[in-house]
C-alpha positions in Angstrom: -65.3 178.8 -46.9 -62.6 179.4 -49.4 -59.3 177.6 -49.2 -56.4 179.9 -48.9 -53.0 178.8 -50.2 -49.9 180.6 -49.1 -46.7 180.1 -51.1 -43.4 180.4 -49.3 -40.3 180.8 -51.4 -37.8 178.0 -51.3 -34.6 178.8 -49.4 -31.9 180.0 -51.6 -28.9 177.7 -51.5 -25.8 179.7 -50.7 -22.9 177.6 -51.9 -19.6 179.2 -50.9 -16.5 178.5 -52.8 -14.0 176.0 -51.4 -10.9 177.6 -49.9 -8.1 175.8 -51.6 -4.4 175.7 -50.9 -1.6 173.7 -52.2 1.6 172.2 -50.8 4.8 171.8 -52.7 8.2 170.6 -51.7 11.6 169.7 -53.1 14.5 168.0 -51.6 17.7 169.6 -53.0 19.7 166.5 -52.0 17.8 164.6 -54.7 19.1 166.9 -57.4 16.0 169.0 -57.7 16.4 172.6 -58.4 14.7 175.7 -57.1 13.2 176.0 -60.7 11.3 172.8 -59.9 9.7 174.3 -56.8 9.0 177.5 -58.7 7.2 175.4 -61.4 5.1 173.7 -58.8 4.1 177.0 -57.2 3.2 178.5 -60.6 1.2 175.4 -61.5 -0.9 175.6 -58.3 -1.4 179.3 -58.4 -2.9 179.0 -61.9 -4.9 175.8 -61.1 -6.5 177.3 -58.1 -7.2 180.8 -59.4 -8.7 179.5 -62.7 -11.3 177.3 -61.0 -14.5 179.5 -60.4 -15.6 177.2 -57.5 -12.4 177.7 -55.6 -11.1 180.6 -53.5 -7.3 180.9 -53.4 -5.9 180.1 -50.0 -2.3 180.1 -50.8 0.6 177.8 -51.9 2.8 176.6 -49.2 6.3 175.4 -50.3 9.4 174.1 -48.5 12.7 173.9 -50.3 15.4 171.5 -49.3 13.2 169.8 -46.7 13.0 166.1 -46.2 9.6 164.6 -46.4 10.5 162.0 -43.8 9.3 164.2 -41.0 6.7 167.0 -40.5 9.2 169.5 -39.2 8.9 171.8 -42.3 8.0 175.5 -41.7 5.6 175.9 -44.6 4.0 172.5 -44.0 3.4 173.4 -40.3 2.0 176.7 -41.4 -0.4 175.0 -43.8 -1.6 172.7 -41.0 -2.2 175.7 -38.8 -4.3 177.4 -41.4 -6.3 174.2 -41.8 -6.8 174.0 -38.0 -7.9 177.6 -38.0 -10.7 176.8 -40.5 -9.2 178.9 -43.3 -8.7 176.0 -45.7 -11.1 173.4 -47.0 -9.0 171.5 -49.6 -5.3 170.9 -50.0 -3.8 170.0 -53.4 -0.4 168.3 -53.7 1.5 166.7 -56.5 2.1 163.3 -54.9 2.3 161.4 -51.7 6.1 161.8 -51.6 5.8 165.6 -51.8 3.4 165.6 -48.8 5.2 163.1 -46.6 7.5 160.1 -46.9 6.8 158.7 -43.5 3.7 156.5 -43.5 2.8 157.1 -39.9 3.2 160.9 -40.1 1.2 160.9 -43.4 -1.7 158.9 -42.0 -1.8 160.9 -38.8 -1.8 164.2 -40.7 -4.4 163.1 -43.2 -6.7 161.7 -40.4 -6.3 164.9 -38.5 -7.3 167.0 -41.5 -10.1 164.6 -42.3 -11.5 165.2 -38.7 -11.4 168.9 -39.4 -13.3 168.4 -42.7 -10.3 169.2 -44.8 -9.7 167.0 -47.9 -6.3 166.4 -49.4 -6.0 165.5 -53.1 -2.8 163.7 -54.2 -2.8 164.4 -58.0 -0.3 161.9 -59.3 -2.0 159.0 -57.4 -5.5 160.3 -58.0 -6.4 159.9 -54.3 -8.9 162.0 -52.5 -8.7 161.5 -48.7 -12.4 162.0 -48.1 -13.4 159.2 -50.6 -14.3 155.8 -49.3 -11.1 154.0 -50.5 -8.8 157.0 -50.1 -7.1 156.0 -46.9 -6.6 152.4 -47.9 -4.9 153.4 -51.2 -2.9 156.1 -49.3 -1.6 153.6 -46.8 -0.4 151.2 -49.5 1.3 153.9 -51.6 2.7 155.8 -48.7 4.6 152.7 -47.6 6.3 152.7 -51.1 7.2 156.4 -50.8 8.7 155.7 -47.3 10.7 152.8 -48.6 12.0 154.9 -51.5 13.2 157.5 -49.1 14.9 155.0 -46.9 16.6 153.3 -49.9 17.9 156.7 -51.1 19.5 157.3 -47.7 21.0 153.8 -47.5 22.7 154.2 -50.9 24.3 157.5 -50.0 26.0 155.9 -47.0 27.6 153.0 -48.9 31.4 153.0 -48.9 
C-alpha cells in the first residue's frame, strides 16, 4: 500500500494595523500658546500617518484645560473611542500632558490596559503594557502632580 501525503497550506497571518490616536493638551494659565497645541497636533498627525504599521485614529486635544482632573472634553472623547474598541494605542507627549493627578492617571491607565489599549508617554519612554510601565508611571506621576500643586500654591501667595 502506498503512503499518501497530503499537504495543507499554513494559515496566512493577517496582521492588522494598530489603530493609533494621540492626546495633546496645553494649559493656557502656564503661558503656553495655541501655537504649542498646534505643534503637538501636527507632530502626532505626521508621526501616526507616516508609520505603515499604524492606522490613523485621530488626535484629541484640549486647550486651556487643567490636567488635574479628567473633565476635559477631548480627553473624555478619546476614552470613549477606546472603550468602543476603535483605538489600540494612545500616544502622548508626557505624563503631565495626560494627567497631573496620580490617582486619575493610574485609574485611566488601568482601565485602558484592561481594554487592551496601550498608552505611550514619549518623554518618559513609558509603555503602559510593559512589565515595569505602571511602577515607573506611579513614581513619575507623583512628581507631575506635585508640580501642578506647587504652581497653584505659588499663584495664590500674597
